[in-house]
C-alpha positions in Angstrom: 45.1 113.9 93.8 44.9 115.5 90.1 47.1 115.8 87.6 48.5 119.0 88.5 49.2 118.1 91.9 50.4 114.7 91.2 52.9 116.6 88.0 53.8 119.3 91.3 54.7 116.5 93.4 56.5 114.5 90.7 58.6 117.4 89.7 59.9 118.3 93.6 60.1 114.5 93.9 63.0 115.0 90.9 64.6 117.9 92.2 65.3 116.5 95.6 66.6 113.8 94.0 68.7 115.8 91.7 70.1 118.0 94.4 70.8 115.6 96.8 67.7 116.3 98.9 65.6 114.5 101.6 65.4 110.7 100.1 62.7 110.3 102.7 60.9 113.4 101.6 61.0 112.5 98.1 59.9 108.9 98.9 56.5 110.4 100.7 55.7 112.5 97.6 55.9 109.4 94.7 54.0 107.3 97.3 51.1 109.3 96.9 51.6 109.6 93.1 52.0 105.8 92.7 48.9 105.3 94.9 46.5 107.3 93.0 48.6 106.7 89.1 49.6 102.8 89.6 50.3 102.6 85.9 52.8 105.6 86.2 56.3 104.2 85.6 58.4 107.1 86.0 56.8 107.6 89.1 57.8 103.9 90.2 61.6 104.5 88.7 61.7 107.4 90.7 60.3 106.0 93.6 62.8 102.9 93.7 65.7 105.6 93.7 64.1 107.4 96.3 64.5 104.3 98.1 67.7 103.3 96.7 69.1 106.3 98.4 67.9 104.9 101.6 69.7 101.6 101.2 66.3 100.0 100.9 67.7 98.0 98.4 64.5 95.2 98.3 61.6 98.3 98.1 64.4 99.9 95.3 63.8 96.6 93.8 60.5 96.8 93.6 59.9 100.0 92.2 62.4 99.0 89.4 60.5 96.0 88.5 57.0 97.8 88.5 58.5 100.6 86.3 60.0 97.9 83.9 56.6 96.0 84.1 54.7 99.0 83.0 57.3 100.6 80.5 59.2 97.2 78.3 62.5 98.9 77.6 62.7 101.6 80.4 67.0 101.1 80.2 67.8 103.4 83.3 65.3 101.6 85.8 66.9 98.3 84.4 70.7 99.3 84.8 69.9 100.8 88.8 67.6 97.3 89.3 71.2 95.4 88.5 72.7 98.3 90.5 70.7 97.3 93.8 70.4 93.8 92.9 74.6 93.8 93.1 74.5 95.0 96.5 72.6 92.8 97.6 75.0 90.2 96.4 72.3 88.9 94.2 75.2 89.2 91.0 73.4 86.5 88.7 70.4 88.5 88.5 72.3 91.8 88.3 74.3 90.7 85.2 70.9 89.9 83.3 69.6 93.0 85.0 72.4 94.8 83.1 72.6 92.6 80.1 68.3 93.7 79.8 69.5 97.4 79.6 72.1 97.0 77.1 69.8 95.3 74.8 67.4 97.7 75.2 70.0 100.5 74.7 72.9 99.3 72.9 75.1 102.4 73.9 74.3 102.6 77.4 78.0 103.1 78.6 76.7 102.9 82.5 75.5 99.8 82.1 78.3 98.2 80.7 80.4 99.5 83.2 78.5 98.2 86.0 77.8 95.2 84.1 81.9 95.0 84.3 82.4 95.5 87.6 80.1 92.5 88.8 81.4 90.4 86.4 85.1 91.3 88.3 83.4 90.0 91.6 82.0 86.6 90.0 85.9 86.1 89.0 84.6 86.1 84.9 87.5 88.4 83.9 86.9 87.8 80.5 83.8 88.9 80.0 84.5 91.8 82.5 87.3 92.8 80.0 85.1 92.4 76.9 82.4 95.0 79.0 85.0 97.7 80.0 86.4 97.9 76.5 83.1 98.6 75.2 82.9 101.6 77.9 86.3 102.7 76.4 84.4 102.7 73.0 81.4 104.6 74.1 82.9 107.2 76.5 86.0 109.9 75.6 88.3 111.1 78.5 87.1 109.4 81.4 90.3 107.5 83.6 87.6 105.0 85.3 86.9 102.7 82.7 90.7 102.1 81.9 91.9 101.9 85.8 88.8 99.2 86.1 89.9 97.4 82.8 93.2 97.2 84.3 92.0 96.0 87.4 90.3 93.2 85.3 93.5 92.5 83.5 95.7 92.2 87.1 93.6 89.4 87.8 94.1 87.3 84.8 97.6 87.9 85.7 98.2 89.7 82.4 100.3 92.5 84.0 102.0 93.9 81.0 98.6 94.6 79.2 97.4 96.0 82.2 100.2 98.7 83.0 99.7 100.9 80.1 96.1 101.3 80.7 97.0 102.4 84.7 99.3 104.7 82.9 96.4 105.9 81.0 94.1 106.3 83.8 96.6 108.4 85.4 97.1 110.9 82.1 93.5 111.6 82.3 93.5 112.2 85.7 96.7 112.1 87.8 94.9 112.0 91.1 92.9 109.4 89.8 92.2 107.1 93.1 95.1 104.4 93.9 95.7 104.3 90.1 99.4 104.8 90.2 99.8 102.2 92.6 98.3 100.0 90.6 100.5 100.8 87.7 103.8 100.3 90.0 102.5 97.0 91.3 101.8 96.2 87.5 105.5 96.8 86.7 107.0 95.2 89.7 105.3 91.7 88.9 106.9 91.6 85.8 110.2 93.4 86.8 109.7 96.5 84.3 111.8 98.6 86.2 112.1 101.6 83.8 111.6 104.8 85.8 110.5 103.1 89.0 112.5 105.2 91.1 110.5 107.8 90.1 107.1 106.4 90.3 108.6 105.3 94.0 109.0 108.8 95.0 105.7 109.8 93.7 103.6 107.4 95.3 105.5 108.2 98.7 105.3 112.4 98.1 101.6 111.7 97.4 100.9 109.7 100.6 103.0 112.8 102.5 100.8 114.9 100.5 97.4 113.0 101.4 96.7 112.0 98.0 94.7 108.3 97.3 97.6 107.5 95.1 98.3 103.8 96.2 96.0 101.5 98.0 97.9 100.1 101.7 99.0 96.9 100.3 101.2 98.0 97.5 102.4 100.5 100.3 103.9 97.9 102.2 106.1 96.5 99.4 108.0 99.8 97.7 110.3 101.7 100.0 107.6 103.3 102.6 108.4 104.1 106.0 105.8 102.9 109.3 104.8 106.7 109.4 103.7 106.7 105.6 102.4 103.4 105.4 99.9 104.4 108.3 99.1 107.8 106.9 98.5 105.8 103.8 96.3 103.0 105.5 94.1 106.6 106.7 94.0 108.3 103.1 92.1 104.5 102.2 89.8 104.6 104.6 89.0 108.2 104.2 88.2 107.5 100.5 86.4 104.3 100.8 84.4 105.4 104.0 85.7 102.6 106.2 85.5 104.7 109.4 81.6 105.4 110.7 80.9 108.7 111.3 79.3 107.4 114.8 80.2 104.2 116.0 78.6 101.2 115.9 80.2 99.7 118.6 78.5 96.7 120.6 77.7 97.6 124.3 76.6 93.9 124.8 79.2 92.4 127.5 78.2 88.5 126.4 78.2 85.8 129.5 79.8 82.9 127.5 81.0 80.2 129.2 83.6 79.8 126.5 85.2 82.5 124.8 83.4 82.6 121.0 86.2 83.4 118.7 84.9 84.4 115.1 87.7 84.0 112.0 86.8 86.4 109.4 88.6 85.5 105.9 88.5 85.1 101.9 90.7 82.2 102.0 89.3 79.8 103.8 90.2 77.4 100.4 93.7 76.3 99.3 95.9 79.4 100.1 99.2 79.8 102.2 97.3 82.1 104.8 95.1 78.5 105.3 97.7 75.8 105.4 99.4 78.5 108.1 96.0 78.4 110.3 94.7 75.3 110.0 95.9 73.6 112.7 95.3 76.3 115.1 91.7 75.7 114.5 92.4 72.1 115.6 94.3 73.2 118.4 92.4 75.6 120.1 90.8 74.2 123.6 87.5 73.6 123.4 86.9 73.3 127.4 87.7 77.6 127.0 86.9 78.5 123.3 84.3 78.1 120.5 85.4 78.4 117.4 83.7 79.5 113.9 84.7 80.4 110.8 83.2 83.2 108.4 84.0 82.8 104.6 83.4 85.3 102.5 85.6 84.1 99.4 85.0 81.5 97.0 83.6 78.6 97.3 83.9 74.8 96.9 84.8 71.9 98.6 88.9 71.8 98.2 91.2 69.5 100.4 91.8 72.5 102.5 88.2 74.1 103.0 87.3 70.3 104.1 90.0 70.6 106.5 89.2 73.7 107.9 85.1 73.0 108.0 86.4 69.8 110.3 88.6 72.4 112.3 86.0 74.6 113.6 82.8 74.3 115.8 81.0 76.1 112.9 82.0 77.0 109.4 79.6 79.6 107.7 79.8 80.4 104.0 78.8 83.9 103.7 80.1 84.7 100.5 76.4 85.5 99.2 76.0 87.9 102.4 76.5 91.8 102.2 78.7 93.3 104.8 75.2 94.0 106.9 74.2 90.6 106.6 77.4 88.7 108.0 77.8 91.7 110.5 73.9 90.9 111.5 74.7 86.8 111.8 77.6 87.3 114.0 75.7 89.5 116.4 73.2 86.9 116.5 75.7 84.0 117.0 76.9 86.4 119.6 80.8 86.3 118.6 82.7 87.7 121.4 86.1 88.3 119.2 86.1 88.8 115.7 89.5 88.3 113.8 90.2 90.0 110.6 92.7 87.7 109.1 92.2 89.9 105.5 92.9 93.3 106.2 93.6 94.9 103.2 94.4 92.1 101.2 92.7 90.3 98.0 88.7 90.1 98.2 89.1 91.3 101.7 85.7 93.0 103.2 87.2 95.8 105.5 83.5 97.8 105.2 82.0 94.7 107.4 84.4 95.4 110.4 82.8 99.2 110.7 79.9 97.7 111.2 81.0 96.2 114.5 80.1 92.2 114.1 81.8 91.8 117.5 82.5 93.8 120.6 86.0 93.0 120.4 87.6 93.3 117.2 91.7 92.5 116.1 94.0 92.3 112.9 95.8 88.8 112.6 98.4 86.6 110.1 97.3 88.0 106.6 98.1 91.8 106.0 101.6 93.2 107.9 100.5 96.6 108.9 98.0 98.8 110.2 94.4 99.0 109.4 94.2 102.7 109.9 90.7 102.5 111.6 89.4 103.0 115.2 86.9 100.2 115.1 90.2 97.5 114.8 91.1 97.4 118.5 94.1 95.3 118.3 97.0 93.7 115.7 98.4 90.6 117.1 102.3 90.7 116.6 105.6 89.8 118.3 108.5 92.2 119.2 110.6 92.1 116.5 107.8 93.0 113.7 106.9 95.5 115.8 109.1 97.0 118.1 107.6 99.6 120.8 109.1 102.4 119.7 106.7 102.1 116.3 103.6 101.5 118.2 102.7 105.1 117.1 102.5 104.0 113.6 99.7 101.8 114.3 96.1 102.4 115.0 95.1 99.4 116.8 96.9 98.4 120.2 99.5 96.2 119.8 99.0 92.2 121.3 102.7 91.3 121.5 103.3 87.3 121.2 105.9 85.7 122.7 108.6 84.2 119.9 106.5 85.0 116.7 103.1 86.5 115.4 103.1 83.8 113.0 101.6 80.4 113.8 102.8 77.5 111.6 101.4 73.9 111.5 103.7 71.8 113.2 106.5 69.6 111.4 105.4 66.7 109.1 107.6 64.7 107.0 108.2 66.1 103.3 105.9 64.1 101.4 107.3 65.0 98.0 110.1 63.1 96.6 112.7 65.3 96.2 114.3 65.7 92.7 117.6 66.0 91.3 119.3 69.2 90.7 119.3 68.1 86.5 115.5 67.3 87.0 115.0 71.1 88.1 117.4 72.4 85.4 120.5 73.5 88.3 124.0 72.8 87.5 124.4 69.8 89.4 128.0 71.5 91.1 126.7 74.8 91.8 126.0 77.1 94.4 122.3 77.5 94.8 121.0 80.8 95.8 117.0 81.0 95.6 114.0 83.2 96.4 110.8 81.6 95.9 109.1 85.2 96.9 106.5 86.9 94.3 107.9 88.8 91.7 106.4 92.2 93.3 108.5 91.7 96.4 111.9 92.0 94.0 113.2 95.6 93.8 116.0 96.6 92.4 118.1 97.3 94.9 117.7 93.8 96.1 117.9 92.3 92.5 121.4 94.5 92.3 122.9 93.1 95.9 122.0 89.5 94.2 124.2 90.2 91.3 126.9 91.6 93.2 126.7 88.3 95.1 126.7 86.1 92.0 130.1 87.9 90.4 131.6 87.6 93.6 130.8 83.3 94.0 132.0 81.6 91.4 129.2 79.2 89.7 126.8 80.6 91.2 123.1 80.5 90.5 119.9 82.5 91.5 117.1 80.0 91.7 113.8 82.3 91.1 109.7 81.2 91.2 108.8 81.7 87.5 106.3 84.3 86.1 105.4 85.2 83.2 107.9 85.2 80.0 108.2 89.1 80.2 109.1 89.2 83.9 111.8 86.1 82.8 113.3 88.2 79.8 113.4 90.9 82.2 115.3 90.1 84.8 117.5 88.1 82.3 118.2 91.7 80.8 118.6 93.4 84.1 121.4 90.5 84.9 123.0 91.2 81.5 123.4 95.0 82.8 125.5 93.8 86.2 127.7 91.5 83.8 125.8 88.4 85.0 125.0 85.9 82.4 121.3 85.2 81.8 121.9 81.7 82.4 122.6 82.3 85.7 119.1 83.4 86.7 117.0 79.6 86.8 113.0 79.7 87.6 111.5 77.3 88.6 108.1 76.1 87.5 105.2 76.4 90.2 104.4 73.2 91.6 102.4 71.7 94.5 103.5 72.6 97.8 104.6 69.1 99.2 106.3 69.4 95.8 108.0 72.8 96.2 108.9 72.4 100.1 110.8 68.7 98.6 113.1 70.9 95.9 113.9 73.1 98.2 116.5 71.0 99.6 118.3 71.3 96.3 119.1 75.4 97.4 122.3 76.3 99.7 120.6 79.5 100.8 117.1 81.2 100.7 117.8 85.1 99.7 115.3 87.2 101.3 113.8 90.2 99.9 113.9 93.7 101.3 110.8 96.0 101.7 108.1 92.9 102.0 110.0 89.9 103.1 109.0 86.0 102.7 106.7 85.1 105.4 104.9 81.8 104.7 107.6 81.6 102.2 110.7 81.9 104.6 108.8 79.4 107.0 108.4 76.9 104.2 112.2 76.8 103.5 113.2 76.9 107.0 110.7 73.6 107.8 112.8 71.8 104.6 115.8 72.9 106.4 117.1 75.8 103.7 118.7 78.6 106.1 117.0 82.2 104.9 119.3 85.1 105.0 117.2 88.3 105.8 118.3 92.1 106.1 116.1 93.4 109.0 113.6 96.2 107.8 112.2 99.2 108.8 108.6 98.2 108.8 106.6 95.0 109.8 106.1 93.8 106.4 109.9 94.1 106.3 111.2 92.3 109.5 109.0 89.0 109.4 111.7 86.6 108.6 114.0 88.0 111.5 111.0 87.0 113.6 110.4 83.7 112.1 114.5 82.9 112.5 114.2 84.2 116.0 111.5 81.9 116.8 114.0 79.4 115.6 117.3 80.5 117.2 119.1 81.4 114.0 119.6 85.4 114.7 123.3 85.1 112.8 120.9 84.7 109.8 119.8 88.3 110.6 121.9 91.1 109.2 121.0 95.0 109.5 122.6 96.7 106.4 123.0 95.6 102.5 126.7 95.3 102.7 126.4 92.7 105.3 123.7 91.4 103.5 126.2 90.9 100.6 129.2 90.2 102.6 127.6 87.2 104.5 125.7 85.6 101.2 129.4 85.7 99.7 131.2 84.3 103.1 128.5 81.0 103.5 129.4 80.2 99.9 132.8 80.5 100.2 133.0 79.1 103.7 131.2 75.6 103.2 131.8 74.5 106.7 130.4 78.0 108.6 127.2 77.3 106.1 127.7 73.5 106.8 127.1 74.4 110.8 124.2 76.9 110.1 122.4 73.6 108.7 123.4 71.2 110.8 122.0 73.8 113.9 118.4 74.3 111.3 118.1 70.7 111.7 118.7 70.0 115.2 116.4 73.4 115.8 113.2 72.7 114.0 112.2 69.8 117.0 112.8 71.7 119.9 112.5 75.5 119.1 108.6 77.0 118.8 108.2 78.1 115.3 107.0 74.8 114.2 105.5 74.3 118.1 101.8 74.8 116.6 100.4 74.0 120.3 102.5 76.4 122.3 101.9 78.8 119.6 98.0 78.1 120.4 98.6 78.1 124.2 99.9 81.7 123.8 97.7 83.2 121.5 94.7 81.9 123.3 96.3 83.7 126.3 96.1 86.8 124.2 92.3 86.3 123.6 91.9 85.7 127.1 93.4 89.3 128.0 91.3 91.0 125.1 88.6 89.2 126.8 89.1 89.9 130.2 89.5 94.0 129.9 86.4 93.8 128.1 84.4 92.4 130.7 86.0 94.5 133.5 84.7 97.9 131.1 88.4 98.5 130.2 89.8 100.3 127.2 91.7 98.4 124.5 95.8 98.3 125.4 98.9 97.5 124.3 98.9 93.9 125.8 102.0 91.5 126.5 101.6 87.7 126.5 103.8 86.1 129.2 104.4 82.4 128.6 103.5 79.7 131.2 106.4 77.5 131.5 
């Protein structure tokens, strides 16, 4: 190949790559060039880029590295090297590549931005903040760095600092994906409710119009309908490319002596979901099931992670693996049923399930809503959280467990010493209403109900979980608007689980939130003997507490309107004998009703898995299933 031919090949390859032409064709041209001119750095760089476009990351890395070796200071090659390394989850190497690109080109905004993204994934959020601030300094008029900086600050719990960044992103691009939802979520974390009703309306109208205004999880926390939640999930799937164009579903039907279950989660450590599910792992019938856990969350050896290790047949840390690698491992291990515990919660890997790590795929426990995808076959629920007339709002087929969908560990004596009310900062003789839900679940309408209740019940206080100083200030300011003295809002510091469970005995009634109920928090309260008052919502996330109360034989604590909620909360305070009877009933039911009977629950969910597996083995499509409890 002479120089003129090489130059023509190079220009054609460059055209193909710039115009989104065939990366395969470009690679063939560039392979010919580097064979003839092995020291031409730009050709190696473009060859790396052409491999990268084809998803051949290892080959791309080799091309970029060769270009850098030939031309030290090649910042573009170093930046793209960082991208390829990041896509292979080689995050530390990726950070080093970006830092080298920045050293060679100090004004390289893309390298700073990519560095911030990887540092965020490594939970090095302070350094990520610094990187994004540099991007904003170097660029003008782009919404993206403001949104990413906001996300990094959210990870640090700095919601008040993050909110105006999302607001700025929206000002620069009114339809910047998911920024409005993040803005709302930050404001809700700090009870910054100025203009919140208009923001709710804007988000819901955006969902109705098919715009990517919010991530699905945030839609669950605002006054959305089941239809809007499904639409929101579908928009997210579309924007993130989570629905494969061609199904890669496995057609093989594994023939095992035991059904092989694969539980997938980022939360296999000291996390509320792990506390719920640990005993289920331990109780699975090992004569009929083999249990594997795939962990793609943070590593470490905390107490819960060690328990989970011991409770499964095989615990596989895949936190450093790509989705493709995890799916390949699961297929190699011939997982029959993949159980997605995360859904669209923090650190979820929804793209993994588009690759079909197992022939049967189910969503369970961690996310109270629909995935909006066709490749999740089943959603495990119960008749309370998803009534049969709401099935149309779920992309999955519904598997109905008896009693409740939520697994709980069996009852154990509370290990923490119960403090006194004085220790907890509570008035000794007050009637104590409490709500230990996360602050983003507290909406203005439920807070108004709480204030109306306090005004009707003398010597009552509201005990909430402590958050930021901004949250404390804002909630006390809101209380004043209703004529409630701010000292009647008492904040509980965050404690260990055992200490938290023990102190709940100091309260009289747990008041639930509306659109996103207490879930684990409700079962914790009930476990401690604390009655939970809930208003049955329209969506899964707003019906969980009712599911738990039904499974404990306490339907009298489920109401169907805001007026009934307020009335019952007041009546139980002014009629102590009525509340005492409910507490006695709760205590009596703890050991005989299904909510905390983990062995019984395990049998039921195993029946659900068996029904799914039998349908697949018989070449039947997924369908709605109802588990009938063995008597």
